C-alpha positions, 0 to 999 in steps of 0.5 A: 217383367216389372210390375207397374206401380199400384196406388197401394204402394202411394205416399198418400196410402202409406201416410195413412196406414202410418207406415214411413214415407219419403216425403209428406203427401199432399192433397186439397179438399175442394181442389177440383172445382171452383178455384180452377179456370179449367174447371169453370170452362168445363161446367160452363152452363151445366148445372152442379148435380148435372155435372155430377151425373156425366162420367166424362165430366166428372173423370176430366175435373177429377184429374185437373188439379193432379195434372196442374198441382201434382197432389198425391191423390185425386178426390172424387168429384161429387156432392155430399147430396148426390146419393139423396138425389139418386133415391129421389129426394127433391133437391137442388143445389143453388148457386151462392146458398147451396143444397135446398130441399123441397120437402124437408124431412121432419116426421115419421111419414117423411122417413119413407122417402129415404129408400136404401140406395143400390148401385144402378142409382148411381151407375154414372159413379161407376163409370167415372172411377173406372175412367179415373183409375185407368187415367190415375195409374198409381195415383190413388183415388179418394171417394167420398161421401157426407156423414149421416149428422150433415145430411140429416141437418140439410134434410131437416132444415131444408138447405144450410143453417147457421143454428141447425135449430130444427135439427137439434129441436128433433134430435132432442126432441124426438130422439127415437125418430132422429135415431132411425133417421140417421141409421137410415142415412147411414145405410144410404152413405154406406152404399155410396161408399160401397159403390166407389171402392168396388169401382176402384176408390183407394180410400174414402173420406166421410164429410161431417161439415156441421158436426162442430155444432155439437157438444161431445156428449150430445155426438157421442149419444146422437151421432157417433153411433151412425158414423160408426156404422159407416165406418164398420160397414166398409172396414172389410174392404181395407182401404183407409177410412178418413173422417173429417169435420169442421169446428171439431176440436172438442170432437177430435178424440170422439171422431177417432172413436168412431172408426176412421184410420185418418182423422182430419183436423181443421186449422183451429187446434195445431197438429201436435195438440190434435194427436194428444187429443185424438190418442195413438193409433190414427194418422192425422190429416191437415191442417193449414188455414185456406185463408193463408193462401191469400197472404204473401209468399213468406207468411204461407211459408211461415204458417206452412212451416208451423203445420210441418213442425207440429207434424213432426213425430206423428204416427202418420201426416197428410198435408192438407188445408183446415177445410176446402180450397176457397173459390178465389184461391190462386191455383198458382199459389197451391201448385207452389205449396204441393212443391214446398211441402214436398221439397222440406218434408223430404227425408 
């Protein structure tokens, strides 16, 4: 009897492991969500954080882009602040704004509110991942979490910030308190990733959305130890670990040094140059500018060609956007892009 195909044999996971693949795998950050009419219908009248706590709804939303676009991996539908909400942080996701924290974390006493996350806090995640792996079959599921720096920025600022002034003031002015904050967030993040992996996720991605606001020296001193702690903690599971941040062209080598197997690259640095900066031994993910998808077909094809050409000779490449799918993106363009990349990268 022939065994059923396993996610381990998937093109996506092979590329993450820098093994030969028959074609370049494709998935998109934020592929599950606002660009899909079926998502808007499924979530109608349901607040964001509530939707993340309904296992059947999470499974349905996660599957939607897999069915529609035939991407090579699913990414778990959630939000980076879900583990913070799960441990009792008073927060909400406000439409058009983002996560808003009622009582920001800025003092030693505030740290006490950040207790460890245990699996029971997010039992809905375990249930949802179980539903997904049963339906996905050989298609891998990517689990994800927010990196300690980005979570800290939301907690310290009280919400999204353009300049991260309160965050940097704490980081520079009270480095010992900052280190304890990031260490605690590293443990919370690790716990959230472990729940997803143990339930069946085949890979994980750590999103450090705001880390591009730092210089390389500050990243190495104030942030990399916490991110490295997360990657080291989940290394024993043997699943590929992806690290991604925005505006991180100057940090690419350091992001790789934090311990990831795959470094995500935004659209600002060509992949061949990114490979030089990251150094050997890592696969790369990326990196079409999401705004390109609003151009005409010829322009999209031209820019896609640039990405594929720059990726030739890489040790491993996963095609993705340089950040998430924009809300008003035409889903049909994404479907066509997946097919185009598959066709033109076949070996």
